[in-house]
ZASE-310327 format. One record per residue: residue number from 0; x, y, z of N, C-alpha, C in turn. Coordinates in pm, whole numbers, plus 50000, padded with zeros to 5 digits. Layout:
BEGIN
{NUM; {X; Y; Z}; {X; Y; Z}; {X; Y; Z}},
...
END
This chain:
BEGIN
{0; {60769; 14051; 15529}; {60727; 13912; 15509}; {60615; 13908; 15405}},
{1; {60634; 13824; 15303}; {60536; 13813; 15197}; {60407; 13751; 15250}},
{2; {60294; 13796; 15195}; {60164; 13742; 15232}; {60123; 13639; 15126}},
{3; {60110; 13513; 15168}; {60076; 13405; 15076}; {59960; 13326; 15133}},
{4; {59865; 13290; 15050}; {59751; 13211; 15092}; {59727; 13096; 14996}},
{5; {59617; 13025; 15021}; {59578; 12912; 14936}; {59438; 12939; 14884}},
{6; {59421; 12934; 14753}; {59290; 12960; 14695}; {59195; 12847; 14732}},
{7; {59083; 12882; 14788}; {58987; 12784; 14837}; {58891; 12744; 14726}},
{8; {58909; 12622; 14675}; {58816; 12570; 14574}; {58715; 12473; 14636}},
{9; {58717; 12464; 14769}; {58622; 12379; 14839}; {58663; 12234; 14851}},
{10; {58779; 12197; 14798}; {58820; 12057; 14801}; {58895; 12024; 14930}},
{11; {58897; 11895; 14963}; {58968; 11850; 15082}; {59118; 11872; 15070}},
{12; {59173; 11853; 14950}; {59317; 11868; 14934}; {59361; 12011; 14960}},
{13; {59278; 12107; 14925}; {59313; 12247; 14950}; {59311; 12277; 15100}},
{14; {59210; 12227; 15169}; {59204; 12246; 15313}; {59322; 12182; 15383}},
{15; {59362; 12063; 15337}; {59476; 11994; 15398}; {59605; 12069; 15372}},
{16; {59619; 12125; 15251}; {59740; 12200; 15218}; {59750; 12327; 15302}},
{17; {59642; 12399; 15315}; {59643; 12521; 15397}; {59678; 12489; 15541}},
{18; {59625; 12378; 15592}; {59654; 12339; 15730}; {59801; 12300; 15744}},
{19; {59852; 12224; 15650}; {59991; 12179; 15657}; {60088; 12297; 15655}},
{20; {60060; 12396; 15571}; {60151; 12510; 15556}; {60117; 12626; 15648}},
{21; {60008; 12613; 15724}; {59962; 12720; 15813}; {59938; 12849; 15735}},
{22; {59870; 12835; 15620}; {59838; 12949; 15535}; {59688; 12970; 15532}},
{23; {59643; 13096; 15516}; {59499; 13120; 15513}; {59435; 13074; 15383}},
{24; {59308; 13033; 15394}; {59229; 13004; 15276}; {59173; 13135; 15221}},
{25; {59179; 13150; 15089}; {59139; 13275; 15025}; {59033; 13249; 14920}},
{26; {58938; 13343; 14910}; {58847; 13340; 14796}; {58903; 13434; 14689}},
{27; {58832; 13453; 14580}; {58883; 13535; 14471}; {58914; 13676; 14516}},
{28; {58832; 13730; 14603}; {58858; 13865; 14652}; {58978; 13872; 14743}},
{29; {58996; 13768; 14824}; {59109; 13766; 14917}; {59243; 13756; 14848}},
{30; {59245; 13692; 14731}; {59371; 13678; 14659}; {59429; 13812; 14618}},
{31; {59340; 13908; 14594}; {59387; 14040; 14553}; {59458; 14113; 14666}},
{32; {59437; 14069; 14788}; {59497; 14136; 14903}; {59626; 14071; 14950}},
{33; {59679; 13972; 14877}; {59803; 13906; 14917}; {59908; 13924; 14807}},
{34; {60028; 13882; 14836}; {60135; 13891; 14737}; {60131; 13777; 14636}},
{35; {60089; 13660; 14683}; {60084; 13542; 14596}; {59993; 13439; 14661}},
{36; {59952; 13341; 14580}; {59866; 13237; 14635}; {59889; 13106; 14561}},
{37; {59870; 12997; 14634}; {59877; 12863; 14578}; {59740; 12824; 14526}},
{38; {59738; 12755; 14414}; {59610; 12710; 14358}; {59634; 12587; 14272}},
{39; {59543; 12493; 14279}; {59550; 12375; 14194}; {59492; 12406; 14057}},
{40; {59566; 12368; 13953}; {59517; 12374; 13816}; {59513; 12229; 13767}},
{41; {59396; 12167; 13774}; {59387; 12024; 13749}; {59458; 11948; 13859}},
{42; {59557; 11867; 13822}; {59630; 11790; 13923}; {59760; 11858; 13963}},
{43; {59785; 11979; 13914}; {59912; 12048; 13937}; {59895; 12164; 14035}},
{44; {59982; 12168; 14136}; {59985; 12280; 14229}; {60070; 12391; 14170}},
{45; {60015; 12513; 14169}; {60086; 12625; 14110}; {60083; 12745; 14204}},
{46; {60187; 12826; 14195}; {60196; 12950; 14271}; {60172; 13067; 14177}},
{47; {60073; 13148; 14209}; {60035; 13262; 14125}; {60069; 13393; 14197}},
{48; {60118; 13493; 14124}; {60129; 13626; 14183}; {59990; 13688; 14191}},
{49; {59967; 13770; 14292}; {59836; 13835; 14301}; {59814; 13926; 14181}},
{50; {59919; 13988; 14132}; {59912; 14071; 14013}; {59955; 13986; 13894}},
{51; {59861; 13949; 13809}; {59890; 13860; 13697}; {59987; 13920; 13596}},
{52; {60008; 14053; 13604}; {60103; 14117; 13513}; {60247; 14094; 13556}},
{53; {60267; 14050; 13679}; {60402; 14031; 13732}; {60472; 13912; 13669}},
{54; {60402; 13800; 13661}; {60461; 13680; 13602}; {60352; 13577; 13582}},
{55; {60387; 13470; 13516}; {60296; 13357; 13507}; {60307; 13272; 13631}},
{56; {60225; 13167; 13643}; {60231; 13080; 13760}; {60358; 12996; 13760}},
{57; {60400; 12957; 13879}; {60518; 12873; 13897}; {60471; 12735; 13941}},
{58; {60525; 12632; 13879}; {60495; 12494; 13916}; {60618; 12410; 13893}},
{59; {60621; 12292; 13950}; {60729; 12196; 13926}; {60671; 12083; 13842}},
{60; {60726; 12064; 13724}; {60679; 11959; 13634}; {60799; 11885; 13578}},
{61; {60828; 11769; 13635}; {60940; 11689; 13589}; {60905; 11606; 13466}},
{62; {60778; 11599; 13432}; {60734; 11511; 13323}; {60744; 11575; 13185}},
{63; {60753; 11709; 13181}; {60751; 11777; 13052}; {60826; 11908; 13064}},
{64; {60828; 11981; 12953}; {60887; 12114; 12955}; {61038; 12112; 12965}},
{65; {61094; 12215; 13031}; {61238; 12234; 13035}; {61310; 12119; 13104}},
{66; {61249; 12065; 13209}; {61314; 11955; 13280}; {61334; 11835; 13189}},
{67; {61228; 11793; 13120}; {61238; 11679; 13030}; {61332; 11710; 12914}},
{68; {61332; 11833; 12866}; {61416; 11871; 12753}; {61564; 11857; 12788}},
{69; {61602; 11893; 12911}; {61742; 11886; 12951}; {61794; 11742; 12951}},
{70; {61704; 11647; 12969}; {61747; 11507; 12965}; {61782; 11462; 12824}},
{71; {61729; 11532; 12723}; {61752; 11491; 12585}; {61884; 11544; 12531}},
{72; {61942; 11645; 12597}; {62062; 11708; 12547}; {62187; 11630; 12579}},
{73; {62301; 11693; 12548}; {62428; 11630; 12575}; {62464; 11640; 12722}},
{74; {62589; 11607; 12752}; {62636; 11608; 12891}; {62628; 11748; 12947}},
{75; {62577; 11760; 13068}; {62566; 11888; 13135}; {62695; 11917; 13210}},
{76; {62731; 12045; 13215}; {62848; 12086; 13293}; {62833; 12046; 13438}},
{77; {62711; 12057; 13490}; {62688; 12022; 13630}; {62723; 11876; 13656}},
{78; {62692; 11789; 13560}; {62723; 11647; 13577}; {62873; 11626; 13584}},
{79; {62948; 11695; 13498}; {63094; 11684; 13499}; {63151; 11732; 13632}},
{80; {63096; 11843; 13681}; {63148; 11900; 13806}; {63118; 11809; 13924}},
{81; {62998; 11754; 13928}; {62958; 11669; 14040}; {63028; 11533; 14035}},
{82; {63038; 11474; 13918}; {63096; 11340; 13905}; {63247; 11341; 13928}},
{83; {63315; 11443; 13878}; {63460; 11444; 13887}; {63517; 11322; 13817}},
{84; {63608; 11252; 13883}; {63666; 11130; 13826}; {63602; 11004; 13884}},
{85; {63495; 11021; 13959}; {63431; 10906; 14023}; {63365; 10817; 13919}},
{86; {63372; 10689; 13938}; {63311; 10593; 13848}; {63181; 10536; 13904}},
{87; {63172; 10532; 14037}; {63055; 10472; 14099}; {62941; 10574; 14109}},
{88; {62821; 10524; 14136}; {62706; 10611; 14158}; {62727; 10687; 14289}},
{89; {62710; 10817; 14284}; {62737; 10901; 14400}; {62608; 10944; 14469}},
{90; {62619; 10969; 14598}; {62509; 11026; 14675}; {62531; 11176; 14684}},
{91; {62432; 11250; 14636}; {62444; 11395; 14626}; {62339; 11462; 14715}},
{92; {62382; 11564; 14787}; {62290; 11647; 14865}; {62278; 11781; 14795}},
{93; {62162; 11809; 14738}; {62135; 11941; 14679}; {62079; 12027; 14791}},
{94; {62164; 12109; 14849}; {62128; 12181; 14971}; {62043; 12304; 14945}},
{95; {62028; 12344; 14820}; {61945; 12460; 14785}; {61859; 12421; 14664}},
{96; {61764; 12332; 14686}; {61696; 12264; 14575}; {61613; 12356; 14488}},
{97; {61550; 12459; 14545}; {61466; 12546; 14464}; {61356; 12467; 14396}},
{98; {61346; 12479; 14264}; {61243; 12407; 14189}; {61291; 12272; 14138}},
{99; {61408; 12227; 14184}; {61450; 12090; 14158}; {61508; 12062; 14021}},
{100; {61535; 12164; 13943}; {61578; 12139; 13805}; {61715; 12072; 13797}},
{101; {61810; 12122; 13873}; {61943; 12061; 13870}; {61942; 11922; 13935}},
{102; {61865; 11906; 14042}; {61854; 11775; 14106}; {61798; 11673; 14009}},
{103; {61702; 11713; 13928}; {61641; 11622; 13831}; {61743; 11579; 13725}},
{104; {61825; 11674; 13679}; {61929; 11640; 13582}; {62027; 11540; 13641}},
{105; {62069; 11564; 13766}; {62164; 11473; 13830}; {62103; 11334; 13850}},
{106; {61978; 11329; 13895}; {61911; 11200; 13910}; {61897; 11130; 13776}},
{107; {61878; 11208; 13669}; {61867; 11151; 13536}; {61997; 11090; 13486}},
{108; {62109; 11130; 13549}; {62239; 11073; 13514}; {62281; 10963; 13612}},
{109; {62187; 10919; 13696}; {62213; 10805; 13782}; {62250; 10836; 13925}},
{110; {62264; 10965; 13961}; {62295; 10999; 14099}; {62171; 10984; 14187}},
{111; {62192; 10948; 14312}; {62084; 10952; 14412}; {62092; 11086; 14481}},
{112; {61984; 11163; 14474}; {61990; 11303; 14517}; {61889; 11331; 14629}},
{113; {61938; 11384; 14738}; {61852; 11440; 14843}; {61836; 11589; 14816}},
{114; {61713; 11636; 14812}; {61685; 11777; 14789}; {61646; 11843; 14921}},
{115; {61719; 11947; 14960}; {61681; 12026; 15077}; {61614; 12154; 15030}},
{116; {61503; 12188; 15093}; {61436; 12315; 15063}; {61380; 12372; 15192}},
{117; {61418; 12494; 15223}; {61378; 12555; 15350}; {61241; 12621; 15343}},
{118; {61200; 12667; 15225}; {61071; 12736; 15212}; {60958; 12635; 15210}},
{119; {60862; 12643; 15302}; {60750; 12549; 15301}; {60670; 12554; 15171}},
{120; {60655; 12672; 15113}; {60578; 12685; 14990}; {60650; 12619; 14873}},
{121; {60780; 12645; 14860}; {60857; 12582; 14752}; {60863; 12432; 14773}},
{122; {60878; 12389; 14898}; {60880; 12245; 14926}; {60748; 12180; 14886}},
{123; {60636; 12250; 14904}; {60506; 12197; 14863}; {60499; 12183; 14711}},
{124; {60552; 12281; 14638}; {60556; 12272; 14492}; {60643; 12155; 14448}},
{125; {60758; 12139; 14515}; {60847; 12027; 14483}; {60780; 11892; 14511}},
{126; {60716; 11881; 14627}; {60650; 11756; 14663}; {60542; 11721; 14562}},
{127; {60468; 11822; 14516}; {60363; 11800; 14417}; {60422; 11751; 14285}},
{128; {60530; 11817; 14240}; {60593; 11775; 14115}; {60654; 11638; 14125}},
{129; {60712; 11605; 14240}; {60773; 11474; 14259}; {60667; 11364; 14259}},
{130; {60553; 11389; 14324}; {60445; 11290; 14328}; {60393; 11262; 14188}},
{131; {60379; 11366; 14106}; {60331; 11346; 13969}; {60434; 11274; 13885}},
{132; {60563; 11301; 13909}; {60668; 11232; 13834}; {60671; 11084; 13869}},
{133; {60649; 11050; 13994}; {60646; 10909; 14035}; {60532; 10834; 13968}},
{134; {60424; 10907; 13938}; {60308; 10846; 13873}; {60309; 10866; 13721}},
{135; {60417; 10921; 13669}; {60425; 10951; 13526}; {60420; 10822; 13444}},
{136; {60341; 10817; 13338}; {60335; 10695; 13255}; {60465; 10666; 13181}},
{137; {60551; 10766; 13169}; {60681; 10746; 13106}; {60774; 10679; 13207}},
{138; {60813; 10553; 13187}; {60891; 10481; 13289}; {61024; 10545; 13321}},
{139; {61089; 10609; 13224}; {61218; 10672; 13251}; {61203; 10787; 13351}},
{140; {61097; 10864; 13339}; {61074; 10975; 13432}; {61046; 10922; 13571}},
{141; {60963; 10821; 13582}; {60932; 10763; 13713}; {61057; 10705; 13778}},
{142; {61145; 10644; 13698}; {61269; 10589; 13752}; {61359; 10699; 13806}},
{143; {61366; 10810; 13736}; {61445; 10924; 13784}; {61388; 10977; 13915}},
{144; {61256; 10989; 13920}; {61190; 11041; 14040}; {61220; 10955; 14162}},
{145; {61236; 10825; 14140}; {61266; 10736; 14254}; {61406; 10758; 14309}},
{146; {61490; 10828; 14234}; {61625; 10860; 14284}; {61629; 10997; 14351}},
{147; {61514; 11061; 14366}; {61504; 11191; 14431}; {61434; 11178; 14566}},
{148; {61485; 11248; 14664}; {61426; 11247; 14797}; {61418; 11391; 14846}},
{149; {61303; 11432; 14893}; {61281; 11571; 14935}; {61277; 11581; 15087}},
{150; {61353; 11678; 15140}; {61355; 11705; 15284}; {61336; 11854; 15303}},
{151; {61240; 11892; 15383}; {61220; 12034; 15413}; {61303; 12069; 15535}},
{152; {61408; 12148; 15514}; {61499; 12179; 15623}; {61587; 12297; 15584}},
{153; {61641; 12365; 15685}; {61742; 12467; 15664}; {61874; 12397; 15634}},
{154; {61943; 12440; 15529}; {62060; 12368; 15481}; {62174; 12367; 15583}},
{155; {62203; 12481; 15645}; {62314; 12487; 15739}; {62288; 12396; 15859}},
{156; {62169; 12406; 15915}; {62135; 12323; 16031}; {62137; 12175; 15995}},
{157; {62086; 12142; 15877}; {62082; 12002; 15835}; {62223; 11947; 15816}},
{158; {62307; 12022; 15746}; {62445; 11976; 15723}; {62520; 11960; 15855}},
{159; {62505; 12057; 15943}; {62576; 12051; 16070}; {62537; 11928; 16152}},
{160; {62415; 11880; 16134}; {62365; 11768; 16214}; {62397; 11632; 16152}},
{161; {62455; 11628; 16032}; {62485; 11501; 15967}; {62590; 11424; 16047}},
{162; {62565; 11296; 16066}; {62663; 11210; 16130}; {62761; 11159; 16026}},
{163; {62866; 11091; 16070}; {62966; 11038; 15978}; {62903; 10946; 15875}},
{164; {62812; 10860; 15918}; {62749; 10765; 15826}; {62651; 10831; 15729}},
{165; {62606; 10953; 15761}; {62507; 11022; 15678}; {62572; 11116; 15577}},
{166; {62700; 11136; 15584}; {62766; 11232; 15496}; {62750; 11194; 15349}},
{167; {62706; 11287; 15265}; {62695; 11258; 15122}; {62831; 11264; 15054}},
{168; {62839; 11207; 14936}; {62964; 11215; 14859}; {62989; 11357; 14810}},
{169; {62883; 11420; 14761}; {62894; 11554; 14704}; {62781; 11640; 14759}},
{170; {62812; 11765; 14790}; {62709; 11862; 14827}; {62707; 11969; 14718}},
{171; {62589; 11994; 14665}; {62570; 12090; 14557}; {62497; 12213; 14610}},
{172; {62550; 12330; 14576}; {62491; 12456; 14620}; {62460; 12544; 14500}},
{173; {62340; 12594; 14495}; {62301; 12690; 14392}; {62231; 12807; 14461}},
{174; {62308; 12893; 14529}; {62248; 13007; 14598}; {62189; 13105; 14498}},
{175; {62096; 13188; 14546}; {62029; 13282; 14458}; {62129; 13372; 14388}},
{176; {62118; 13380; 14255}; {62209; 13465; 14179}; {62191; 13612; 14216}},
{177; {62296; 13692; 14205}; {62280; 13836; 14226}; {62175; 13892; 14132}},
{178; {62100; 13992; 14180}; {61987; 14046; 14103}; {62029; 14106; 13970}},
{179; {62155; 14147; 13957}; {62200; 14211; 13834}; {62226; 14111; 13721}},
{180; {62234; 13985; 13755}; {62266; 13886; 13653}; {62143; 13850; 13569}},
{181; {62166; 13829; 13439}; {62059; 13790; 13349}; {62048; 13638; 13348}},
{182; {62013; 13584; 13463}; {62005; 13439; 13476}; {61860; 13396; 13473}},
{183; {61839; 13263; 13474}; {61703; 13210; 13469}; {61622; 13254; 13589}},
{184; {61690; 13281; 13702}; {61617; 13316; 13823}; {61571; 13460; 13826}},
{185; {61611; 13542; 13729}; {61562; 13679; 13729}; {61483; 13710; 13602}},
{186; {61448; 13609; 13527}; {61355; 13630; 13418}; {61217; 13658; 13476}},
{187; {61129; 13712; 13393}; {60999; 13757; 13440}; {60923; 13649; 13515}},
{188; {60921; 13527; 13459}; {60840; 13422; 13519}; {60898; 13372; 13652}},
{189; {61025; 13406; 13681}; {61087; 13360; 13804}; {61104; 13471; 13907}},
{190; {61062; 13591; 13874}; {61082; 13703; 13966}; {61010; 13681; 14097}},
{191; {60893; 13621; 14090}; {60817; 13593; 14212}; {60894; 13499; 14303}},
{192; {60954; 13397; 14244}; {61032; 13301; 14322}; {61145; 13371; 14396}},
{193; {61212; 13461; 14328}; {61327; 13529; 14387}; {61285; 13631; 14492}},
{194; {61185; 13714; 14462}; {61152; 13826; 14548}; {61063; 13787; 14664}},
{195; {60966; 13702; 14641}; {60866; 13673; 14744}; {60905; 13553; 14830}},
{196; {60956; 13449; 14767}; {60976; 13325; 14841}; {61112; 13313; 14907}},
{197; {61217; 13350; 14834}; {61350; 13327; 14888}; {61422; 13454; 14931}},
{198; {61431; 13552; 14840}; {61503; 13672; 14875}; {61649; 13641; 14902}},
{199; {61697; 13681; 15019}; {61836; 13661; 15057}; {61858; 13517; 15102}},
{200; {61966; 13457; 15057}; {61997; 13320; 15097}; {62069; 13312; 15230}},
{201; {62081; 13426; 15300}; {62136; 13423; 15435}; {62288; 13420; 15433}},
{202; {62348; 13354; 15530}; {62492; 13351; 15548}; {62552; 13247; 15453}},
{203; {62593; 13293; 15335}; {62647; 13201; 15236}; {62779; 13141; 15282}},
{204; {62856; 13218; 15359}; {62981; 13166; 15411}; {62960; 13049; 15504}},
{205; {62860; 13060; 15592}; {62830; 12950; 15684}; {62784; 12827; 15608}},
{206; {62705; 12848; 15502}; {62656; 12736; 15421}; {62772; 12664; 15354}},
{207; {62863; 12740; 15294}; {62975; 12679; 15225}; {63068; 12608; 15323}},
{208; {63094; 12669; 15436}; {63182; 12606; 15535}; {63122; 12477; 15588}},
{209; {62992; 12478; 15614}; {62925; 12358; 15662}; {62928; 12248; 15558}},
{210; {62904; 12285; 15432}; {62906; 12186; 15323}; {63045; 12126; 15308}},
{211; {63148; 12208; 15315}; {63285; 12157; 15299}; {63323; 12063; 15413}},
{212; {63267; 12086; 15530}; {63299; 12001; 15644}; {63231; 11865; 15636}},
{213; {63124; 11854; 15556}; {63045; 11731; 15554}; {63056; 11651; 15424}},
{214; {63092; 11712; 15314}; {63101; 11639; 15187}; {63221; 11545; 15188}},
{215; {63202; 11421; 15148}; {63312; 11326; 15147}; {63413; 11356; 15036}},
{216; {63362; 11394; 14918}; {63450; 11412; 14803}; {63467; 11557; 14762}},
{217; {63354; 11628; 14746}; {63365; 11764; 14696}; {63236; 11842; 14719}},
{218; {63248; 11973; 14715}; {63134; 12064; 14713}; {63136; 12135; 14578}},
{219; {63019; 12143; 14514}; {63007; 12210; 14384}; {62912; 12328; 14401}},
{220; {62957; 12446; 14358}; {62878; 12568; 14373}; {62853; 12630; 14236}},
{221; {62727; 12652; 14204}; {62689; 12717; 14077}; {62698; 12868; 14093}},
{222; {62767; 12934; 14001}; {62786; 13079; 14007}; {62766; 13140; 13869}},
{223; {62724; 13268; 13863}; {62730; 13339; 13735}; {62875; 13340; 13686}},
{224; {62893; 13340; 13556}; {63025; 13321; 13498}; {63129; 13417; 13553}},
{225; {63094; 13543; 13567}; {63193; 13643; 13608}; {63177; 13688; 13753}},
{226; {63097; 13618; 13828}; {63077; 13655; 13969}; {63195; 13611; 14054}},
{227; {63212; 13678; 14166}; {63316; 13638; 14261}; {63281; 13502; 14321}},
{228; {63380; 13438; 14377}; {63357; 13310; 14444}; {63261; 13329; 14561}},
{229; {63182; 13229; 14589}; {63086; 13237; 14699}; {63159; 13268; 14829}},
{230; {63111; 13369; 14900}; {63169; 13412; 15027}; {63318; 13442; 15015}},
{231; {63362; 13476; 14895}; {63502; 13511; 14869}; {63599; 13397; 14904}},
{232; {63550; 13273; 14901}; {63634; 13157; 14930}; {63673; 13092; 14797}},
{233; {63797; 13103; 14755}; {63837; 13053; 14623}; {63823; 12902; 14611}},
{234; {63779; 12858; 14494}; {63760; 12715; 14468}; {63892; 12651; 14428}},
{235; {63897; 12519; 14434}; {64014; 12447; 14388}; {64024; 12449; 14235}},
{236; {63909; 12440; 14169}; {63905; 12457; 14024}; {63761; 12485; 13984}},
{237; {63740; 12521; 13858}; {63606; 12555; 13810}; {63585; 12495; 13671}},
{238; {63460; 12463; 13641}; {63419; 12419; 13509}; {63322; 12524; 13456}},
{239; {63358; 12590; 13347}; {63283; 12706; 13301}; {63209; 12681; 13171}},
{240; {63092; 12744; 13160}; {63015; 12745; 13038}; {63004; 12886; 12985}},
{241; {62903; 12912; 12902}; {62886; 13045; 12844}; {62830; 13146; 12942}},
{242; {62745; 13101; 13033}; {62678; 13194; 13125}; {62704; 13164; 13272}},
{243; {62736; 13039; 13304}; {62757; 13001; 13442}; {62885; 12920; 13454}},
{244; {62931; 12907; 13577}; {63042; 12818; 13604}; {63011; 12738; 13730}},
{245; {63084; 12628; 13747}; {63068; 12545; 13865}; {63201; 12541; 13939}},
{246; {63205; 12606; 14054}; {63324; 12606; 14138}; {63329; 12478; 14219}},
{247; {63443; 12413; 14220}; {63458; 12285; 14287}; {63556; 12297; 14403}},
{248; {63512; 12255; 14521}; {63595; 12255; 14641}; {63618; 12109; 14680}},
{249; {63741; 12066; 14671}; {63774; 11926; 14698}; {63790; 11904; 14848}},
{250; {63728; 11799; 14899}; {63735; 11770; 15042}; {63869; 11704; 15078}},
END
């Protein structure tokens, strides 16, 4: 189990965060004795590795950087996979939200997206990024943020508990890529996210089966281009790019 704390800068928000996440407060010396720590940099919550040579800090920023850049580009493969032939606005459950990048793209294309995140630390980073996006002076970003909803929960348990009226149109899954893949999740700056916070995504078969039982229209699974189907369950069809593909399971 990774050791994570909250850097104590003496502020009330830090004390409240440590209490909410049941994490210890750390001074500069204490940070050296843990694997990672949360710390505010201005108004942004960031996760730092104890060893600064391991990676840079991780934060969720929907207002700038890669997230905002993806909104400027052309149609995303993920949007094609999720939308299918549907014309109406769809309700999407992102059951493995991570840092919210794909959910943000989908919300930017008009989908209403519920983000599930099981890790309390990652959920705190997401909540921080979402709060700043809602307050963003750029009206388009704030409008996208209003189409995002964050829920801290285990995906399998949450899906299994959905009632008929709660079923989303589409369930999106982006399980952790295999360590051998040269994906965004195994680049240097994301290694901490993979190794310390998430590690194994658990029973992927149970997750996929639960999602297929609850999605009204389809389940979309993000995979490395040449990887086997999730849990060896073949998809109905796939939409492929240069590095990744989206396997689609029709309900």
